[in-house]
C-alpha positions in Angstrom: -1.4 -2.7 -1.2 -4.2 -4.4 -3.0 -4.6 -8.2 -3.1 -3.5 -8.3 -6.7 -0.8 -6.3 -8.5 -2.7 -3.5 -10.2 0.5 -2.0 -11.7 -0.6 1.4 -10.5 -1.0 3.3 -7.2 -4.4 4.8 -7.7 -6.7 4.5 -4.7 -10.0 2.5 -4.6 -11.9 1.8 -7.8 -9.6 4.1 -9.8 -6.8 1.6 -9.4 -9.1 -1.3 -10.5 -10.3 0.7 -13.5 -6.8 1.5 -14.6 -5.9 -2.2 -14.2 -8.9 -3.3 -16.4 -10.0 -0.5 -18.7 -12.3 -2.8 -20.6 -14.5 -3.1 -17.6 -13.9 0.5 -16.5 -15.7 1.9 -19.5 -19.2 0.4 -18.9 -18.8 0.8 -15.1 -18.1 4.5 -15.6 -20.9 4.9 -18.1 -23.3 3.4 -15.6 -22.2 5.6 -12.7 -22.3 8.7 -15.0 -25.9 8.0 -15.9 -27.0 7.1 -12.4 -25.2 9.9 -10.4 -24.9 12.9 -12.7 -28.5 13.1 -13.9 -30.8 15.8 -12.6 -33.8 14.0 -14.0 -36.0 13.8 -10.9 -33.5 13.4 -8.2 -30.7 16.0 -8.1 -27.1 14.9 -8.5 -26.5 15.7 -4.8 -29.4 13.4 -3.8 -28.1 10.6 -6.0 -24.7 10.9 -4.4 -26.3 10.8 -1.0 -28.0 7.5 -1.9 -24.6 6.1 -3.1 -22.9 7.4 0.1 -25.6 5.9 2.4 -25.4 2.5 0.7 -21.6 2.5 0.8 -21.6 3.4 4.5 -24.0 0.5 5.2 -21.6 -1.8 3.3 -18.7 -0.3 5.3 -16.8 0.6 2.2 -14.5 3.4 3.3 -13.3 4.5 -0.1 -16.8 4.7 -1.7 -18.6 6.3 1.2 -15.8 8.9 1.6 -15.4 9.8 -2.1 -19.2 9.8 -2.8 -19.8 11.7 0.4 -17.3 14.3 -0.8 -19.0 14.5 -4.2 -22.4 14.8 -2.5 -21.1 17.6 -0.3 -19.6 19.4 -3.4 -23.1 19.3 -5.0 -24.7 20.4 -1.7 -22.6 23.6 -1.3 -20.0 21.9 0.8 -22.4 20.7 3.5 -20.3 17.8 4.9 -22.4 17.8 8.1 -25.5 16.9 6.1 -23.7 14.0 4.4 -22.5 12.7 7.8 -26.0 13.0 9.3 -27.5 11.0 6.3 -25.0 8.2 7.0 -25.6 8.1 10.7 -29.4 8.7 10.9 -31.1 9.8 7.7 -34.6 9.9 9.3 -33.4 12.9 11.4 -31.2 14.5 8.7 -32.2 17.8 7.1 -33.4 16.3 3.9 -36.9 16.0 2.3 -39.3 13.3 3.5 -39.3 12.0 -0.1 -35.5 11.4 0.0 -35.9 9.8 3.4 -38.4 7.3 1.9 -36.0 6.6 -1.0 -33.1 6.1 1.4 -35.3 3.6 3.3 -35.7 1.7 0.0 -32.0 1.9 -0.7 -31.3 0.5 2.7 -33.6 -2.5 2.0 -31.9 -3.1 -1.4 -28.5 -3.1 0.5 -29.8 -6.0 2.6 -31.3 -7.8 -0.4 -33.7 -6.8 -3.1 -36.6 -8.9 -1.8 -36.5 -6.7 1.4 -38.1 -3.9 -0.6 -41.9 -4.1 -0.1 -44.9 -2.5 -1.7 -45.2 -0.5 1.6 -41.8 1.0 1.0 -42.7 2.0 -2.6 -46.1 3.3 -1.6 -44.6 5.5 1.1 -42.2 7.0 -1.4 -45.0 7.6 -3.9 -47.1 9.3 -1.2 -44.2 11.6 -0.5 -43.9 12.6 -4.2 -41.4 10.1 -5.6 -41.9 9.3 -9.3 -41.4 5.8 -10.8 -38.1 7.1 -12.3 -36.8 8.2 -9.0 -37.8 4.9 -7.3 -36.2 3.0 -10.2 -33.0 5.0 -10.0 -32.8 4.6 -6.2 -33.0 0.9 -6.5 -30.4 0.8 -9.3 -28.0 3.1 -7.5 -28.3 1.0 -4.3 -27.8 -2.3 -6.3 -24.9 -0.8 -8.3 -23.2 0.5 -5.2 -23.4 -2.9 -3.5 -21.4 -4.2 -6.5 -19.0 -1.3 -6.6 -18.4 -1.6 -2.8 -17.7 -5.3 -3.1 -15.4 -4.7 -6.1 -13.3 -2.1 -4.2 -13.2 -4.1 -0.9 -13.0 -7.6 -2.4 -9.7 -6.8 -4.0 -8.3 -4.9 -1.0 -7.7 -1.7 -2.8 -5.7 1.2 -1.3 -8.0 3.5 0.6 -6.2 6.6 1.9 -7.5 8.1 5.1 -6.7 11.7 4.1 -10.1 13.3 3.9 -8.8 16.4 2.1 -7.7 14.2 -0.8 -11.4 13.0 -1.1 -12.7 16.5 -0.6 -10.6 17.9 -3.5 -11.4 14.9 -5.8 -15.1 15.3 -4.9 -15.1 18.8 -6.2 -13.5 17.8 -9.4 -15.9 14.9 -10.1 -18.9 17.0 -9.2 -17.8 19.6 -11.7 -16.6 17.4 -14.5 -18.4 14.0 -14.1 -17.1 10.5 -14.0 -16.2 9.8 -17.6 -14.2 13.0 -18.1 -12.3 12.5 -14.8 -11.6 8.8 -15.6 -9.4 10.0 -18.5 -6.8 11.0 -15.9 -6.2 7.4 -15.0 -7.4 5.3 -17.9 -5.7 5.5 -21.3 -7.9 7.2 -24.0 -7.4 4.2 -26.3 -8.9 1.8 -23.7 -11.9 4.1 -23.2 -12.6 4.2 -26.9 -13.2 0.5 -27.1 
């Protein structure tokens, strides 16, 4: 049970969004832009960044749901998602994504931990300014989302199949469309 009465039994951020739809709308819009775009980074790579940051923040709900969404985008490759969380430098991902995850890890510690050397490494490996920008914003946003979910003690089920099935749906339909299953349409229209 969460620290406050959410008047619903939705897990993780879904319960918080159903409780306060006015804040859910912009939060969902931000995550939709950041994680579903294929402009530069793929949706799977974007979800890996969110998963990695969430794992560093020890947010079970976010690392598990975004890991499931990443896997859905990556043809069900859950082992790749796990390897990124444990040791991305040895995971089967591009050197460019490794450099971007290094930047995301520094943002997770604190924005000032990102150095010109981190940025230069990413550029040398082919990262564009848009990809670097989005990596930093995904990492920063997920520090906020993780703290929101954990700071209010949300329900975080341990059934991985629940996350796997939800991940497939979110990967296919996106965040805004899926949010309509737990946030009233009138609240989303505001």
